C-alpha positions in Angstrom: 0.0 0.0 0.0 1.2 3.5 -0.9 2.1 5.0 2.6 1.1 8.5 1.7 -2.3 7.2 0.5 -2.7 5.1 3.6 -2.1 8.1 5.9 -3.8 10.9 4.0 -6.2 9.2 1.6 -4.6 10.9 -1.4 -1.3 11.7 -3.2 -0.2 13.6 -6.2 2.4 12.7 -8.8 3.4 15.9 -10.6 4.2 15.8 -14.3 3.3 12.1 -14.5 2.2 12.4 -18.1 3.9 14.4 -20.9 1.9 16.3 -23.5 2.3 13.6 -26.2 0.6 11.1 -23.8 -2.3 13.5 -23.2 -3.0 15.0 -26.7 -4.9 12.0 -28.2 -6.8 11.4 -24.9 -7.8 15.1 -24.8 -9.1 15.0 -28.4 -11.3 11.9 -27.6 -12.7 13.4 -24.4 -13.5 16.7 -26.2 -15.5 14.7 -28.8 -17.3 12.8 -26.0 -18.0 16.0 -24.2 -19.5 17.7 -27.2 -21.8 14.7 -27.9 -22.8 14.4 -24.3 -23.7 18.1 -24.0 -25.8 17.8 -27.1 -27.8 14.9 -25.7 -28.0 16.3 -22.1 -28.2 20.0 -22.9 -30.9 20.8 -20.2 -28.9 19.0 -17.5 -25.7 20.7 -18.6 -27.2 24.1 -18.7 -28.8 23.9 -15.3 -26.4 22.1 -13.0 -24.1 19.4 -14.3 -20.4 19.4 -13.4 -19.5 15.9 -14.6 -20.5 13.1 -16.9 -19.8 9.4 -16.7 -19.6 6.0 -18.6 -17.2 7.5 -21.1 -16.0 4.2 -22.4 -19.5 2.9 -23.4 -20.7 2.8 -26.9 -23.2 5.7 -26.9 -21.0 8.7 -27.8 -17.7 7.3 -29.2 -16.7 5.0 -32.1 -14.8 1.8 -31.4 -11.5 3.4 -32.5 -12.0 6.3 -30.0 -13.0 3.9 -27.2 -9.8 2.0 -27.9 -7.7 5.1 -27.2 -9.3 5.2 -23.7 -8.8 1.5 -23.1 -5.2 1.7 -24.0 -4.6 4.6 -21.7 -6.4 3.0 -18.8 -4.7 -0.4 -19.5 -1.2 1.1 -19.7 1.5 -0.5 -17.6 2.4 3.0 -16.3 -1.1 3.8 -15.0 -1.8 0.3 -13.6 1.4 0.3 -11.6 0.0 3.3 -9.7 -3.4 1.4 -9.2 -1.6 -1.6 -7.9 0.3 0.5 -5.4 -3.1 1.4 -3.8 -5.1 -1.8 -4.5 -2.5 -4.5 -4.7 -4.9 -7.5 -4.9 -7.4 -7.9 -7.8 -8.1 -4.3 -8.6 -11.3 -3.9 -10.7 -12.2 -1.2 -13.3 -15.3 0.5 -12.1 -16.1 3.6 -14.1 -14.9 6.8 -15.9 -16.0 10.4 -15.3 -15.3 13.8 -16.9 -15.3 16.9 -14.7 -15.9 20.4 -16.1 -17.1 23.8 -15.0 -20.8 24.4 -14.6 -22.5 26.4 -17.3 -23.5 29.0 -14.7 -20.4 30.5 -13.2 -22.4 31.5 -10.1 -23.0 27.8 -9.2 -21.2 26.8 -6.0 -19.2 23.7 -5.4 -20.0 21.3 -2.6 -18.3 19.1 0.0 -19.2 15.4 -0.1 -18.2 11.9 0.2 -19.0 9.9 -2.9 -21.0 7.2 -1.0 -23.4 9.7 0.6 -25.6 9.7 -2.5 -26.7 6.1 -2.1 -25.9 5.2 1.5 -27.5 6.1 4.9 -25.4 7.8 7.5 -24.6 4.6 9.3 -23.7 2.9 6.0 -21.4 5.8 5.2 -19.6 5.1 8.5 -19.3 1.4 7.7 -18.0 2.2 4.2 -14.8 3.7 5.8 -13.7 0.2 6.6 -14.0 -0.9 2.9 -14.2 -2.0 0.2 -12.0 0.7 -1.3 -12.9 2.9 -4.3 -10.1 5.0 -5.7 -10.2 8.0 -8.2 -7.3 8.6 -10.5 -7.7 12.2 -11.7 -5.9 13.4 -14.9 -6.3 17.1 -15.5 -6.2 18.0 -19.2 -6.1 21.8 -18.8 -5.0 24.2 -16.1 -7.5 24.2 -13.2 -7.8 25.1 -9.5 -7.8 21.4 -8.6 -9.6 19.9 -5.6 -9.9 20.6 -1.9 -9.5 17.5 0.3 -9.8 16.7 4.0 -6.8 14.5 4.8 -7.4 11.3 6.7 -11.2 11.3 6.2 -10.9 8.2 4.0 -10.7 6.2 7.3 -12.2 8.5 10.0 -15.6 10.0 10.5 -16.5 13.7 10.2 -15.9 16.2 12.9 -19.0 18.2 13.9 -18.0 21.0 11.5 -17.4 18.7 8.6 -20.6 16.8 9.2 -22.7 19.9 9.4 -21.3 21.5 6.3 -21.2 18.3 4.2 -24.8 17.4 4.9 -26.1 20.9 5.5 -27.1 20.5 9.1 -27.6 23.2 11.7 -28.0 26.0 9.1 -24.7 25.2 7.5 -24.3 25.0 3.6 -22.2 22.4 1.8 -20.3 25.1 -0.1 -18.9 26.8 3.0 -15.3 26.5 3.9 -14.1 23.8 6.2 -11.1 24.5 8.5 -9.6 21.1 7.8 -9.6 21.4 4.0 -6.4 21.3 2.0 -6.3 22.7 -1.5 -4.5 20.6 -4.1 -3.5 22.5 -7.2 -3.4 20.5 -10.5 -1.8 21.1 -13.9 -2.0 19.1 -17.1 0.2 16.0 -16.8 -0.3 15.7 -13.0 -2.0 12.6 -11.5 -4.1 12.9 -8.4 -5.0 9.6 -6.6 -7.7 9.9 -3.9 -10.2 7.8 -2.0 -13.9 8.2 -3.0 -14.7 7.9 0.7 -12.8 11.0 1.8 -14.5 14.4 2.2 -13.6 16.5 -0.9 -14.9 19.1 -3.3 -14.0 20.2 -6.8 -12.8 23.7 -7.3 -14.4 25.4 -10.3 -12.8 27.9 -12.6 -10.0 28.3 -15.2 -10.3 25.6 -18.0 -11.3 22.7 -15.7 -11.5 19.6 -17.8 -10.4 16.4 -15.9 -10.6 12.7 -16.6 -11.3 10.4 -13.7 -10.8 6.7 -13.8 -12.3 4.8 -10.9 -11.0 1.5 -9.6 -12.2 -0.6 -6.7 -11.5 -3.7 -4.7 -13.3 -6.9 -6.0 -16.6 -6.3 -4.2 -19.7 -7.5 -6.0 -21.7 -4.6 -4.5 -19.5 -2.1 -6.3 -19.4 -3.5 -9.8 -22.6 -5.4 -10.3 -24.2 -2.5 -12.1 -21.3 -1.8 -14.5 -22.4 -2.3 -18.1 -20.5 -4.7 -20.3 -20.5 -1.8 -22.9 -18.0 0.0 -20.7 -15.5 -2.8 -20.9 -13.1 -3.5 -23.8 -13.9 -6.4 -26.1 -11.6 -9.4 -25.8 -9.6 -8.6 -29.0 -8.8 -5.2 -27.5 -8.0 -6.4 -24.0 -5.4 -8.8 -25.4 -3.5 -5.8 -26.9 -3.3 -3.8 -23.7 -0.1 -3.6 -21.6 -2.0 -4.4 -18.5 -5.6 -5.5 -18.8 -5.8 -6.8 -15.2 -8.5 -4.4 -14.0 -10.8 -5.0 -17.0 -10.3 -8.7 -16.7 -11.0 -8.7 -13.0 -14.2 -6.8 -13.5 -15.4 -9.1 -16.3 -14.7 -12.2 -14.3 -16.4 -11.0 -11.2 -19.5 -10.0 -13.3 -19.5 -13.5 -14.8 -19.4 -15.0 -11.3 -22.3 -12.8 -10.2 -24.3 -13.8 -13.3 -23.8 -17.5 -12.5 -24.9 -17.0 -8.9 -28.1 -15.2 -10.1 -29.2 -18.0 -12.3 
């Protein structure tokens, strides 16, 4: 386990990618973003700050999806994943983060699980299974604000009240324990989905997130096969481990459900 991640719930590798590694990825994501905005224009214009399921078949051709699969399944990236999830890491999802259409829209503190788990379940989630974001900024941006250590500890009173808007607090208010993490194109930020965090809007914010998780059926049972590479593509990747683990676990779940 990466010691910095274990202690703080995140770490940054500055200049992890060079421009030549990012250019093709950026072009594919810009194409996805244009198609996604066209289909979800009302959502985008009112509130959206991210989209998901980028590797599925809805918005990109097979050749453009292959660019994403090769990036995700690179030895370089998977070595980082294995430093955080050393045993059977699974590919979970992809997301794209951008500025809201309305520049008056405020960001918000959250833990990822709070949108589908009760308070007590959120507490329990701190003991696993682990979900990890790998964030790759493709343009200059303010970055994120994170609360170190909250990947494995519960909220203080201040954090709880702000995050969940209790006792007349709002989720966009500052938290005294927050730490701002600046990001530039080429950087790689690795952070726990469980930790308290918020995106910082502004500049040319355009970041690609790849989510990996431990092999827990509850985390990947709803992942569509369309988001996974076909076998003839998997066989060409430098390290297809995460895709293979997800597909195998989905097969096991399918057999149990029969």
